[in-house]
Structure formats: structure tokens, C-alpha cells
Z-matrix of the N, CA and C atoms (Angstrom, degrees):
N
C 1 1.377
C 2 1.481 1 117.89
N 3 1.240 2 117.77 1 150.71
C 4 1.523 3 121.64 2 171.76
C 5 1.346 4 117.12 3 -65.28
N 6 1.282 5 124.53 4 145.17
C 7 1.479 6 126.41 5 177.56
C 8 1.473 7 113.05 6 -51.33
N 9 1.391 8 116.80 7 -45.52
C 10 1.509 9 116.46 8 -178.71
C 11 1.590 10 109.92 9 -70.70
N 12 1.142 11 123.42 10 -23.69
C 13 1.490 12 123.40 11 170.42
C 14 1.490 13 112.25 12 -68.04
N 15 1.286 14 117.73 13 -42.80
C 16 1.385 15 124.60 14 -178.66
C 17 1.565 16 109.61 15 -62.85
N 18 1.322 17 114.18 16 -45.83
C 19 1.457 18 120.81 17 -177.51
C 20 1.611 19 103.72 18 -66.35
N 21 1.301 20 120.70 19 -39.31
C 22 1.471 21 122.32 20 -179.29
C 23 1.488 22 110.91 21 -61.32
N 24 1.440 23 112.59 22 -42.65
C 25 1.528 24 114.29 23 176.85
C 26 1.529 25 115.06 24 -66.05
N 27 1.339 26 113.45 25 -37.85
C 28 1.454 27 116.93 26 177.02
C 29 1.484 28 112.26 27 -59.76
N 30 1.357 29 119.84 28 -41.66
C 31 1.483 30 127.34 29 -174.27
C 32 1.703 31 103.34 30 -68.36
N 33 1.377 32 111.31 31 -47.78
C 34 1.514 33 115.61 32 175.09
C 35 1.445 34 113.34 33 -54.37
N 36 1.345 35 116.62 34 -48.91
C 37 1.476 36 121.76 35 -177.34
C 38 1.504 37 112.34 36 -61.55
N 39 1.340 38 119.38 37 -45.61
C 40 1.466 39 126.20 38 179.20
C 41 1.517 40 111.43 39 -61.47
N 42 1.313 41 117.37 40 -51.01
C 43 1.380 42 125.32 41 -169.90
C 44 1.603 43 102.20 42 -74.91
N 45 1.326 44 125.39 43 -44.71
C 46 1.360 45 124.29 44 175.07
C 47 1.592 46 117.89 45 -63.65
N 48 1.314 47 108.09 46 -32.52
C 49 1.591 48 113.14 47 170.46
C 50 1.476 49 113.91 48 -64.63
N 51 1.357 50 117.45 49 -44.21
C 52 1.470 51 116.85 50 172.15
C 53 1.440 52 113.21 51 -65.80
N 54 1.294 53 123.86 52 -31.65
C 55 1.498 54 125.94 53 -175.49
C 56 1.630 55 101.40 54 -74.36
N 57 1.200 56 116.64 55 -38.29
C 58 1.572 57 116.19 56 -173.03
C 59 1.531 58 106.18 57 -76.14
N 60 1.285 59 115.90 58 -38.49
C 61 1.478 60 118.33 59 -177.93
C 62 1.519 61 112.40 60 -64.93
N 63 1.383 62 114.10 61 -41.55
C 64 1.551 63 121.04 62 -179.57
C 65 1.610 64 103.62 63 -71.53
N 66 1.225 65 120.58 64 -33.09
C 67 1.385 66 120.38 65 177.33
C 68 1.500 67 117.25 66 -66.72
N 69 1.424 68 117.14 67 -33.66
C 70 1.397 69 125.87 68 177.54
C 71 1.619 70 106.20 69 -74.77
N 72 1.224 71 114.89 70 -40.52
C 73 1.537 72 118.25 71 172.40
C 74 1.605 73 107.92 72 -55.09
N 75 1.289 74 116.28 73 -48.36
C 76 1.516 75 116.95 74 -175.85
C 77 1.533 76 107.28 75 -64.78
N 78 1.286 77 115.98 76 -38.38
C 79 1.530 78 121.53 77 -172.33
C 80 1.541 79 106.36 78 -60.73
N 81 1.358 80 115.62 79 -36.89
C 82 1.465 81 113.48 80 -178.45
C 83 1.461 82 115.03 81 -73.82
N 84 1.341 83 118.52 82 -12.89
C 85 1.427 84 117.84 83 -168.01
C 86 1.688 85 103.48 84 -111.28
N 87 1.291 86 121.59 85 -10.79
C 88 1.405 87 118.64 86 177.11
C 89 1.556 88 114.93 87 -119.19
N 90 1.286 89 119.77 88 155.79
C 91 1.325 90 122.22 89 178.71
C 92 1.654 91 108.54 90 -124.44
N 93 1.280 92 113.37 91 15.94
C 94 1.432 93 117.35 92 -173.85
C 95 1.552 94 105.51 93 -84.78
N 96 1.311 95 120.66 94 133.03
C 97 1.489 96 126.82 95 -172.16
C 98 1.600 97 106.05 96 -65.19
N 99 1.274 98 123.29 97 -38.79
C 100 1.382 99 124.76 98 -171.43
C 101 1.563 100 109.95 99 -67.67
N 102 1.373 101 111.01 100 -42.61
C 103 1.467 102 117.32 101 -179.23
C 104 1.531 103 107.64 102 -74.06
N 105 1.246 104 120.75 103 -29.78
C 106 1.445 105 123.46 104 -176.74
C 107 1.625 106 108.97 105 -72.02
N 108 1.372 107 110.69 106 -33.94
C 109 1.529 108 113.20 107 172.59
C 110 1.464 109 114.92 108 -66.44
N 111 1.475 110 113.14 109 -38.43
C 112 1.561 111 114.77 110 -178.64
C 113 1.529 112 105.09 111 -69.07
N 114 1.379 113 121.65 112 -37.70
C 115 1.453 114 122.32 113 174.92
C 116 1.458 115 110.54 114 -55.87
N 117 1.174 116 121.13 115 -51.54
C 118 1.513 117 131.64 116 179.65
C 119 1.530 118 104.68 117 -58.04
N 120 1.229 119 127.03 118 -40.15
C 121 1.380 120 126.61 119 -179.12
C 122 1.524 121 111.37 120 -68.44
N 123 1.394 122 114.03 121 -41.48
C 124 1.371 123 120.40 122 176.93
C 125 1.596 124 117.31 123 -64.05
N 126 1.292 125 109.85 124 -36.99
C 127 1.543 126 118.33 125 -177.61
C 128 1.589 127 107.01 126 -77.71
N 129 1.257 128 116.73 127 -46.61
C 130 1.520 129 118.41 128 176.32
C 131 1.476 130 111.80 129 -67.13
N 132 1.377 131 123.44 130 -21.60
C 133 1.374 132 125.12 131 178.23
C 134 1.610 133 104.75 132 -74.75
N 135 1.213 134 118.05 133 -44.17
C 136 1.421 135 123.59 134 169.99
C 137 1.420 136 122.09 135 -49.96
N 138 1.536 137 106.06 136 -46.43
C 139 1.432 138 115.03 137 179.95
C 140 1.553 139 111.16 138 -70.12
N 141 1.460 140 114.38 139 -30.43
C 142 1.489 141 116.55 140 171.71
C 143 1.500 142 111.06 141 -59.36
N 144 1.204 143 116.93 142 -45.41
C 145 1.521 144 121.00 143 -172.64
C 146 1.516 145 106.92 144 -65.82
N 147 1.350 146 121.79 145 -43.64
C 148 1.383 147 122.47 146 178.55
C 149 1.520 148 111.89 147 -63.93
N 150 1.372 149 116.88 148 -42.18
C 151 1.493 150 121.37 149 171.28
C 152 1.550 151 115.82 150 -49.89
N 153 1.346 152 106.12 151 -52.28
C 154 1.445 153 115.08 152 -175.10
C 155 1.555 154 108.11 153 -63.07
N 156 1.235 155 119.33 154 -44.48
C 157 1.485 156 120.85 155 176.03
C 158 1.562 157 112.60 156 -55.60
N 159 1.387 158 116.17 157 -51.89
C 160 1.427 159 126.51 158 -173.06
C 161 1.665 160 102.37 159 -61.48
N 162 1.304 161 118.82 160 -38.64
C 163 1.424 162 121.71 161 -179.11
C 164 1.481 163 109.14 162 -71.80
N 165 1.378 164 126.26 163 -36.91
C 166 1.387 165 130.33 164 -179.17
C 167 1.650 166 106.79 165 -65.03
N 168 1.380 167 110.12 166 -43.53
C 169 1.541 168 115.42 167 -177.24
C 170 1.555 169 112.11 168 -74.81
N 171 1.319 170 115.80 169 -5.44
C 172 1.431 171 118.55 170 -177.57
C 173 1.486 172 119.75 171 81.56
N 174 1.361 173 112.54 172 8.26
C 175 1.463 174 116.02 173 -175.20
C 176 1.560 175 107.63 174 -75.11
N 177 1.286 176 115.75 175 -44.09
C 178 1.528 177 123.92 176 -174.07
C 179 1.570 178 99.52 177 -114.96
N 180 1.457 179 111.24 178 132.01
C 181 1.374 180 120.63 179 177.41
C 182 1.596 181 108.33 180 -96.78
N 183 1.298 182 117.63 181 140.74
C 184 1.405 183 128.66 182 -178.39
C 185 1.554 184 108.85 183 -57.57
N 186 1.311 185 118.78 184 147.09
C 187 1.419 186 112.20 185 179.56
C 188 1.482 187 111.08 186 -74.98
N 189 1.334 188 111.76 187 153.72
C 190 1.623 189 122.49 188 -176.37
C 191 1.550 190 105.05 189 -68.91
N 192 1.174 191 121.30 190 -34.55
C 193 1.574 192 119.19 191 -175.33
C 194 1.582 193 108.23 192 -72.22
N 195 1.321 194 104.18 193 136.07
C 196 1.531 195 106.69 194 -174.01
C 197 1.552 196 110.25 195 -128.70
N 198 1.288 197 119.01 196 149.63
C 199 1.499 198 120.75 197 173.11
C 200 1.510 199 108.82 198 -120.66
N 201 1.259 200 121.48 199 114.12
C 202 1.563 201 125.06 200 -173.58
C 203 1.573 202 110.90 201 57.33
N 204 1.290 203 119.68 202 35.17
C 205 1.453 204 120.61 203 -178.82
C 206 1.384 205 117.82 204 82.35
N 207 1.286 206 122.96 205 3.32
C 208 1.455 207 129.95 206 179.27
C 209 1.500 208 110.44 207 -108.90
N 210 1.384 209 123.21 208 128.15
C 211 1.347 210 122.92 209 -174.93
C 212 1.598 211 108.89 210 -65.56
N 213 1.370 212 115.40 211 132.98
C 214 1.401 213 120.16 212 -173.18
C 215 1.471 214 118.74 213 -56.21
N 216 1.345 215 115.19 214 -35.70
C 217 1.504 216 121.22 215 174.08
C 218 1.418 217 110.52 216 -58.34
N 219 1.296 218 123.08 217 -47.47
C 220 1.423 219 130.51 218 -175.72
C 221 1.540 220 110.77 219 -66.72
N 222 1.367 221 115.73 220 -35.59
C 223 1.354 222 119.84 221 -175.63
C 224 1.495 223 104.56 222 -78.75
N 225 1.211 224 122.01 223 -38.28
C 226 1.650 225 119.47 224 178.78
C 227 1.494 226 108.10 225 -64.46
N 228 1.331 227 117.65 226 -46.15
C 229 1.469 228 119.22 227 -172.37
C 230 1.586 229 108.14 228 -65.49
N 231 1.351 230 115.75 229 -29.47
C 232 1.493 231 118.37 230 -179.63
C 233 1.605 232 108.34 231 -79.83
N 234 1.311 233 119.37 232 -26.74
C 235 1.486 234 119.08 233 -170.51
C 236 1.448 235 111.89 234 -97.65
N 237 1.269 236 120.89 235 -40.21
C 238 1.451 237 129.00 236 -172.17
C 239 1.640 238 112.75 237 -55.62
N 240 1.449 239 114.76 238 -46.94
C 241 1.506 240 115.32 239 175.22
C 242 1.453 241 112.15 240 -55.32
N 243 1.336 242 119.40 241 -44.91
C 244 1.431 243 124.67 242 -174.70
C 245 1.607 244 112.22 243 -67.80
N 246 1.421 245 114.45 244 -33.76
C 247 1.385 246 120.42 245 177.48
C 248 1.580 247 110.15 246 -65.05
N 249 1.260 248 114.02 247 -49.02
C 250 1.531 249 119.46 248 177.60
C 251 1.575 250 110.24 249 -55.90
N 252 1.318 251 114.63 250 -44.06
C 253 1.565 252 112.88 251 -175.82
C 254 1.454 253 106.72 252 -72.92
N 255 1.292 254 122.63 253 -36.91
C 256 1.506 255 119.91 254 -179.64
C 257 1.505 256 109.33 255 -67.25
N 258 1.442 257 117.81 256 -36.55
C 259 1.383 258 118.64 257 178.90
C 260 1.651 259 110.20 258 -64.35
N 261 1.292 260 111.32 259 -46.25
C 262 1.510 261 115.60 260 178.32
C 263 1.558 262 113.61 261 -58.94
N 264 1.253 263 119.41 262 -38.67
C 265 1.493 264 124.63 263 173.37
C 266 1.529 265 112.34 264 -58.50
N 267 1.440 266 106.71 265 -50.49
C 268 1.482 267 113.65 266 -179.26
C 269 1.500 268 112.69 267 -56.51
N 270 1.411 269 112.94 268 -45.17
C 271 1.428 270 111.35 269 177.00
C 272 1.420 271 122.59 270 -64.91
N 273 1.415 272 114.24 271 -28.06
C 274 1.501 273 115.76 272 175.77
C 275 1.570 274 107.34 273 -69.77
N 276 1.385 275 115.09 274 -45.44
C 277 1.426 276 116.71 275 179.14
C 278 1.542 277 115.77 276 -62.22
N 279 1.227 278 120.41 277 -27.36
C 280 1.505 279 122.63 278 174.31
C 281 1.449 280 117.39 279 -86.14
N 282 1.457 281 115.42 280 -3.24
C 283 1.426 282 116.34 281 -178.07
C 284 1.588 283 108.63 282 -69.77
N 285 1.345 284 108.27 283 151.76
C 286 1.500 285 112.57 284 -179.38
C 287 1.399 286 116.45 285 -92.31
């Protein structure tokens, strides 16, 4: 990888780690479903970033099962964080 890409991944990992840590701290203090979905979105987003980096470094191989030419594991890691965040926002909007 090019040096600028390494620096970008280091910045993403540090900021994503802080975000995931603070989200987990919030998770232990709240029992609200909407906030828990947002926390789950942040944590799975960080997991997605780590998986992507491990895949680019060749440590983890992409799954052999595909959906429309996209490896299923990469697709799930890309979609799941957004689904949690959408669900959290919907729960907040539907609150009475």
C-alpha cells in the first residue's frame, strides 16, 4: 500500500476505535432501543472497517459465496451498519 493509504487507514482505525469505545460506554448506560440500534451501527461500522483492512492486507480472504458478483461477507459488512442506523432513526421518529 502507498504511504498515504496507510496513514488514512490509521486515522480511520483510531477515530473508529474511539467511536466504538464511546458507543459501548453509552450502550451500558441506556436501555432505549433507538440508541441501542445506533450503538450497534457504530460498532458494526468499526468491525466493517477492520474487516476491510484485514482483507486488503491479505490476512482474511473474502468469502467464496457471492451475491451479484460481490462477496457475501463484504456485502454484509457494508450493509449491516446502515441498517442498524436506519432502524435507530426510525425508532426515534416513531416514538410517542
